[in-house]
C-alpha angles and dihedrals in degrees: 000000000000116000119230121234094248091056094059121104116251120249120238094262092047090048091051092049092048092051090050094049095046096042107129092199092066124079113289092211095055110128108239103167130026120177117161105305094345115101120178122191128200088258091056090053092048086069089066102039106036102057093260133127116285118254118226094242088063091047092051090049090052091049089051088059090050091050092049092048090051091049090054086059092049095256124136108215131184115207120186119232112256092222092054100047096069089056089063090075092066118091096231096058125084107210091204091064090068095050122090120254091237094055093123091060094059121108091219138008119207124184131168104233112219115228122196115186129173114259092005136094114267109248146169128253113197107230122193113209096181127017132213112248112267094000120115114220116193128210116235139177129233128185114232129217117202 
C-alpha cells in the first residue's frame, strides 16, 4: 500500500522548523509566511498544528494552493474568500456582489459554505458548484474560529 505524504515522518530540519513555528513561548504576532497579499503569523499557524480550529487566513492560503495547482493544469478556478462567505448569511448582504462578473467562464467554482447550527460550532462545508472533468472532488468540514 502506498503511503500518503501526510503520513510520512518529518525530517530533522522539518521537525525543527515545525517546533519553531508552533512554539507558544514566542510572539504570536510574528510574521512567519508572506506570499503576495497573504501574511500568516505564528498564531495563524497554531490553528493548524495545535489541535485548534482553523483560522480563515490559513484556509485562504490553502485555497490559493488549490487555485495554483488548477492553473498548472490549465483550469481557471474561482474560490470565494473565507472571510466573505460568513457575511452572506446576513440579510443586508447580497452574495452576488462579491462574485466576479466573469464567473460563468470559470472551469470550476469553489466556495466554503458557512453552516450555523444551534448548540454546535459554526463551520465550513466545502461545496463544489462545478467539477473538473474526470476529477473527483470530495466534500470536507472545517471548524471556524471568528
